[in-house]
C-alpha positions as CSV (number, residue, x, y, z in Angstrom):
1,X,29.5,-3.4,-7.9
2,X,32.6,-5.4,-6.9
3,X,34.1,-5.2,-10.3
4,X,33.8,-1.3,-10.5
5,X,36.8,0.9,-9.8
6,X,36.4,3.5,-7.1
7,X,37.7,7.0,-8.1
8,X,38.2,10.2,-6.0
9,X,35.4,12.5,-6.8
10,X,37.9,15.2,-7.5
11,X,39.4,13.1,-10.4
12,X,35.9,13.0,-12.3
13,X,34.4,16.2,-11.2
14,X,35.4,19.8,-10.6
15,X,34.0,20.7,-7.3
16,X,33.2,24.5,-6.6
17,X,31.3,26.3,-3.9
18,X,28.9,29.3,-4.1
19,X,28.4,32.5,-2.3
20,X,25.9,35.3,-1.2
21,X,26.5,38.9,-2.5
22,X,26.4,41.7,0.1
23,X,22.9,41.8,0.9
24,X,23.0,45.6,1.9
25,X,23.7,46.4,-1.8
26,X,20.4,46.2,-3.9
27,X,22.3,46.3,-7.0
28,X,23.4,43.0,-6.4
29,X,20.0,41.3,-6.4
30,X,16.9,40.9,-8.6
31,X,18.7,40.3,-11.7
32,X,18.8,37.9,-14.6
33,X,20.9,35.0,-12.8
34,X,19.0,32.4,-11.0
35,X,20.4,32.0,-7.5
36,X,19.6,28.7,-5.5
37,X,19.7,28.2,-1.8
38,X,19.3,25.0,0.1
39,X,15.6,25.5,0.6
40,X,15.1,25.7,-3.2
41,X,16.4,22.2,-3.4
42,X,14.8,20.6,-0.3
43,X,11.4,21.9,-1.3
44,X,11.5,21.1,-4.9
45,X,9.6,18.2,-6.5
46,X,11.7,16.2,-8.9
47,X,15.4,15.8,-9.9
48,X,15.9,19.2,-11.8
49,X,15.9,22.9,-11.0
50,X,16.0,25.9,-13.1
51,X,15.3,28.7,-10.6
52,X,14.8,29.5,-7.0
53,X,13.1,32.2,-5.0
54,X,15.9,34.7,-5.6
55,X,18.1,36.2,-8.6
56,X,21.2,38.1,-8.6
57,X,22.9,40.4,-11.1
58,X,26.0,40.2,-13.0
59,X,27.5,42.8,-10.6
60,X,26.5,40.5,-7.5
61,X,28.1,37.5,-9.3
62,X,31.3,39.4,-9.8
63,X,31.4,40.7,-6.3
64,X,30.9,37.6,-4.4
65,X,32.2,33.9,-4.3
66,X,29.3,32.7,-6.2
67,X,30.0,31.6,-9.7
68,X,28.0,30.7,-12.7
69,X,27.6,27.0,-13.1
70,X,27.2,25.3,-16.6
71,X,24.2,23.3,-17.2
72,X,23.9,19.7,-15.8
73,X,26.0,20.4,-12.8
74,X,25.1,18.4,-9.7
75,X,24.2,20.7,-6.9
76,X,24.7,19.2,-3.2
77,X,23.5,20.7,-0.1
78,X,26.6,20.5,2.1
79,X,26.1,22.8,5.1
80,X,23.5,22.4,7.9
81,X,21.3,20.3,5.6
82,X,23.5,17.9,4.1
83,X,23.0,15.4,1.2
84,X,20.2,16.9,-0.9
85,X,20.8,17.0,-4.8
86,X,19.5,18.7,-7.8
87,X,20.8,19.1,-11.5
88,X,20.4,22.4,-13.0
89,X,19.1,22.7,-16.6
90,X,20.2,26.3,-17.2
91,X,23.2,28.0,-16.0
92,X,22.8,29.3,-12.4
93,X,24.6,30.2,-9.1
94,X,24.2,29.0,-5.7
95,X,24.8,30.4,-2.2
96,X,27.6,28.9,0.1
97,X,25.4,26.2,1.3
98,X,26.5,24.0,-1.5
99,X,29.3,21.9,-3.0
100,X,28.6,21.9,-6.8
101,X,29.8,19.2,-9.1
102,X,30.9,20.2,-12.7
103,X,31.0,16.7,-14.1
104,X,33.7,15.6,-16.3
105,X,33.2,13.0,-19.3
106,X,33.6,10.0,-17.1
107,X,30.4,10.5,-15.0
108,X,26.9,10.8,-15.7
109,X,25.2,13.8,-13.6
110,X,22.1,11.7,-12.7
111,X,24.4,8.8,-11.7
112,X,26.4,11.0,-9.5
113,X,23.4,12.6,-7.9
114,X,21.7,9.2,-7.1
115,X,24.9,7.9,-5.5
116,X,25.3,11.3,-3.5
117,X,21.8,10.9,-2.1
118,X,22.4,7.2,-1.3
119,X,25.6,8.4,0.6
120,X,23.8,10.7,2.7
121,X,24.6,9.1,6.0
122,X,28.3,8.7,5.0
123,X,28.4,12.4,3.9
124,X,26.9,13.3,7.3
125,X,29.7,11.4,9.1
126,X,32.3,13.4,7.2
127,X,30.9,16.7,8.1
128,X,32.4,18.7,10.9
129,X,31.5,22.0,12.8
130,X,30.5,23.3,16.2
131,X,27.6,25.5,15.2
132,X,26.3,23.6,12.3
133,X,27.8,20.7,10.2
134,X,29.6,21.4,7.0
135,X,31.3,18.9,4.5
136,X,34.3,20.6,3.0
137,X,35.1,20.6,-0.8
138,X,38.7,19.1,0.0
139,X,36.9,16.3,1.9
140,X,34.4,15.8,-1.1
141,X,37.3,15.6,-3.5
142,X,39.1,12.7,-1.8
143,X,35.8,10.8,-1.2
144,X,35.7,7.8,-3.7
145,X,32.9,6.9,-5.9
146,X,32.3,3.6,-7.6
147,X,32.5,4.2,-11.3
148,X,31.0,1.7,-13.9
149,X,31.3,2.4,-17.7
150,X,29.1,5.3,-19.0
151,X,26.6,2.7,-20.5
152,X,26.0,1.0,-17.2
153,X,25.8,4.3,-15.5
154,X,22.9,5.2,-17.8
155,X,21.2,2.0,-17.4
156,X,21.4,2.2,-13.5
157,X,19.9,5.8,-13.9
158,X,17.0,4.3,-15.9
159,X,16.3,1.7,-13.4
160,X,16.3,4.2,-10.5
161,X,14.2,6.8,-12.6
162,X,11.6,4.0,-13.1
163,X,11.4,3.2,-9.4
164,X,11.3,7.0,-8.5
165,X,8.6,7.6,-10.9
166,X,6.4,4.5,-9.5
167,X,7.0,6.0,-6.1
168,X,5.9,9.5,-7.2
169,X,2.7,8.3,-9.0
170,X,1.8,6.2,-5.9
171,X,2.1,9.2,-3.6
172,X,0.2,11.4,-6.0
173,X,-2.6,9.1,-6.1
174,X,-2.7,8.8,-2.4
175,X,-2.9,12.3,-1.8
176,X,-5.7,12.7,-4.3
177,X,-7.6,10.1,-2.5
178,X,-7.2,11.5,0.9
179,X,-8.2,15.1,-0.4
180,X,-11.6,13.6,-1.6
181,X,-12.7,13.0,2.0
182,X,-12.9,16.7,3.0
183,X,-14.7,17.6,-0.3
184,X,-17.0,14.7,0.3
185,X,-17.7,16.0,3.9
186,X,-18.5,19.6,2.7
187,X,-20.8,18.2,-0.1
188,X,-22.7,16.0,2.3
189,X,-23.1,18.2,5.4
190,X,-22.1,21.7,4.3
191,X,-19.8,24.1,5.8
192,X,-19.9,24.3,9.7
193,X,-19.0,27.9,9.4
194,X,-22.2,28.7,7.7
195,X,-24.3,25.6,8.6
196,X,-26.5,25.8,5.5
197,X,-28.5,22.5,6.4
198,X,-29.2,23.6,9.9
199,X,-28.4,20.3,11.8
200,X,-29.3,20.2,15.4
201,X,-26.6,21.9,17.4
202,X,-25.3,20.1,20.6
203,X,-22.3,20.6,22.9
204,X,-19.4,18.2,22.0
205,X,-19.6,16.6,25.4
206,X,-23.1,15.2,24.5
207,X,-21.9,13.0,22.0
208,X,-18.7,11.7,23.9
209,X,-18.7,8.7,25.8
210,X,-15.4,8.6,27.5
211,X,-12.0,10.6,27.4
212,X,-8.8,8.8,28.3
213,X,-5.4,10.5,28.9
214,X,-2.0,9.1,29.2
215,X,0.7,9.8,31.9
216,X,3.3,12.3,31.8
217,X,6.5,10.1,31.6
218,X,10.2,10.7,31.2
219,X,12.0,9.0,28.5
220,X,13.9,5.8,29.3
221,X,17.2,4.5,28.0
222,X,15.5,2.3,25.3
223,X,15.4,-1.1,27.1
224,X,11.6,-0.9,27.8
225,X,9.3,-2.7,25.3
226,X,7.0,0.1,25.6
227,X,7.2,3.6,23.6
228,X,5.5,6.9,24.5
229,X,3.7,8.6,21.6
230,X,4.9,12.1,21.0
231,X,2.3,14.9,20.4
232,X,3.8,15.3,17.1
233,X,2.6,11.8,16.1
234,X,-1.1,13.1,15.5
235,X,-0.5,16.6,13.9
236,X,-0.8,15.3,10.4
237,X,-4.2,13.7,10.8
238,X,-2.5,10.3,10.4
239,X,-1.0,8.5,13.3
240,X,2.8,8.5,13.0
241,X,3.9,5.9,15.5
242,X,7.6,6.5,14.7
243,X,7.1,9.8,16.4
244,X,7.8,8.3,19.9
245,X,10.2,8.0,22.7
246,X,11.1,5.0,25.1
247,X,9.2,4.5,28.1
248,X,10.9,4.4,31.6
249,X,12.9,1.4,32.1
250,X,10.7,-1.4,34.1
251,X,7.5,0.8,33.6
252,X,4.3,-1.5,33.3
253,X,1.3,0.8,32.0
254,X,-2.3,0.3,32.7
255,X,-4.0,-1.3,29.8
256,X,-6.2,1.8,29.1
257,X,-3.0,3.7,28.3
258,X,-1.9,1.6,25.4
259,X,-3.1,2.8,22.0
260,X,-5.5,0.4,20.2
261,X,-6.7,-0.2,16.8
262,X,-9.2,2.4,15.7
263,X,-8.4,4.8,18.6
264,X,-9.7,8.5,17.9
265,X,-6.7,10.6,19.2
266,X,-7.1,14.3,20.1
267,X,-4.0,16.5,20.8
268,X,-5.3,18.5,24.0
269,X,-2.0,20.3,24.3
270,X,0.1,21.7,21.4
271,X,1.1,25.1,19.7
272,X,-1.8,27.6,19.0
273,X,-1.8,26.3,15.4
274,X,-1.9,22.5,16.2
275,X,-3.8,22.2,19.4
276,X,-6.9,20.0,18.8
277,X,-5.3,17.9,15.9
278,X,-6.7,14.5,15.5
279,X,-5.8,11.2,14.1
280,X,-7.1,7.9,14.1
281,X,-4.8,4.9,14.8
282,X,-4.6,2.2,12.2
283,X,-2.4,-0.9,13.0
284,X,-0.5,0.9,15.8
285,X,2.7,-1.0,17.0
286,X,2.3,-3.2,20.1
287,X,3.5,-1.3,23.4
288,X,2.7,2.4,22.1
289,X,1.5,4.5,25.0
290,X,-0.9,7.6,25.2
291,X,1.2,10.6,26.5
292,X,-0.4,13.2,28.8
293,X,-0.9,15.6,26.0
294,X,-3.1,13.4,23.8
295,X,-6.5,12.0,24.6
296,X,-8.4,9.0,23.3
297,X,-12.1,10.0,22.8
298,X,-14.6,7.5,22.5
299,X,-17.9,8.5,20.9
300,X,-21.6,7.8,21.6
301,X,-22.2,5.1,18.9
302,X,-25.9,6.1,18.8
303,X,-25.2,9.8,18.3
304,X,-22.1,10.3,16.2
305,X,-19.9,8.1,13.7
306,X,-16.1,8.5,14.3
307,X,-15.6,9.2,10.7
308,X,-17.9,12.2,10.6
309,X,-16.4,13.4,14.0
310,X,-12.8,13.0,12.3
311,X,-13.8,15.2,9.4
312,X,-15.7,17.7,11.5
313,X,-12.9,18.3,14.0
314,X,-10.6,18.8,11.0
315,X,-12.8,21.7,9.5
316,X,-11.5,25.2,9.6
317,X,-14.4,26.5,11.7
318,X,-14.0,23.7,14.5
319,X,-10.1,24.2,14.4
320,X,-10.8,28.2,15.0
321,X,-13.0,27.1,17.9
322,X,-10.2,24.9,19.5
323,X,-7.8,27.8,19.0
324,X,-10.1,30.2,20.9
325,X,-10.8,28.0,23.8
326,X,-7.2,26.9,24.2
327,X,-5.4,28.6,27.1
328,X,-1.6,29.2,27.9
329,X,0.6,32.2,28.1
330,X,2.7,31.1,25.1
331,X,1.8,30.3,21.5
332,X,4.2,27.5,21.6
333,X,2.1,25.5,24.1
334,X,-1.8,25.9,24.4
335,X,-4.0,23.5,26.3
336,X,-7.8,22.6,26.1
337,X,-9.5,21.4,29.2
338,X,-12.2,18.6,29.1
339,X,-14.8,21.1,30.4
340,X,-14.1,23.6,27.6
341,X,-14.0,20.9,24.9
342,X,-17.3,19.6,26.1
343,X,-19.0,22.9,25.6
344,X,-17.8,23.2,21.9
345,X,-20.9,23.5,19.8
346,X,-21.4,20.9,16.8
347,X,-24.0,20.0,14.3
348,X,-25.3,16.5,14.5
349,X,-26.9,15.3,11.3
350,X,-29.2,12.2,10.9
351,X,-27.6,9.0,11.8
352,X,-28.4,7.3,8.3
353,X,-26.6,10.4,6.7
354,X,-23.6,9.8,8.9
355,X,-23.6,6.3,8.3
356,X,-23.6,6.7,4.5
357,X,-20.7,9.0,4.7
358,X,-18.7,6.7,7.0
359,X,-19.1,3.9,4.5
360,X,-17.8,6.1,1.7
361,X,-14.9,7.2,3.8
362,X,-14.1,3.6,4.6
363,X,-13.8,2.7,1.0
364,X,-11.6,5.9,0.4
365,X,-9.3,4.9,3.2
366,X,-9.0,1.4,2.0
367,X,-7.9,2.7,-1.3
368,X,-5.5,5.2,0.4
369,X,-4.2,2.3,2.4
370,X,-3.6,0.3,-0.7
371,X,-1.8,3.2,-2.3
372,X,0.2,3.4,0.8
373,X,1.4,0.1,0.4
374,X,2.2,0.7,-3.2
375,X,4.3,3.9,-2.2
376,X,6.1,1.8,0.5
377,X,6.7,-1.0,-1.9
378,X,8.1,1.4,-4.5
379,X,10.4,2.9,-1.8
380,X,11.7,-0.3,-0.7
381,X,12.2,-1.2,-4.2
382,X,14.3,2.0,-4.9
383,X,16.1,1.5,-1.7
384,X,16.9,-2.2,-2.4
385,X,18.0,-1.3,-6.0
386,X,20.2,1.5,-4.7
387,X,21.8,-0.8,-2.2
388,X,22.4,-3.4,-4.9
389,X,24.1,-0.8,-7.3
390,X,26.1,1.1,-4.8
391,X,26.6,-1.5,-2.2
């Protein structure tokens, strides 16, 4: 990149904003002009956008600061949520949460979009505002972009597109592999809500050997080699160890408070929707600690397979049971006691059936982890390529 000239964005693009018609006038909305808000861009799948959740009329366009953008403009979220991009295929308008780039002949829109995304941290540092951050059009006009020749821009876009496609396919395959497990559970054991196969029903406490909780610790300044898992680390069903905070300085935990490989983690305190969320620890980082709001559950190996327990506790019927037994005056924080958890009724299928299911799940999880590795590798490849290209 060292040989490419850097040009102010305002020299290669016309940068315009958007606007919102007066919402009190119904004649301004539900027309034929697609009208994009930042959520339409942050939630989209893919580079391009044609429409959003809302439309406006010609009258709404004329009576607001919104303007009709030509096709293949680059839309950049520039207020509060900064640095997400899209390219429109059809003419459309945006609200005031965007800086929109009408590209001149010297820049390929896709090249500009990739560069803006790569520059997200820089753009955030250029934003200002007390209530919410905003990056102004005048700041963007002065910001300089490295500008190779058009053919080189197209070659770079093709390379980055291929890396993005590899990542997308890996992520899609991973999602499909994980979606098989709930379907396999229902096919093997039936729906706990109807319990068509009528497995013996026992209290959950009868198949639990031990429950271990962590401590309620204040965050340290980052000098500790230990980190405390946040309750959000288990809400997706997969342990996310990056959802953590530093342990107090100088704190030395008891060994049982460290998260271990294969730990079955249960969120005993959370919102009314997420209380009772579970996750299994796979390759947790050294020094990760259980918080007081997450339990480690150890199952009776003669009664229940952890893979069966994991899928069972994620079914809608058991999740409803958890929500009903959770106590608390606010929906933002509910709590399940060990006594109430132990009384939750569950079906216990034959051990041989559980073992067969667990073996199938293990194979699917190995496949998922392989796909995770592919997605991570694709992500790293795209990041390295962007860093090489944009410097």
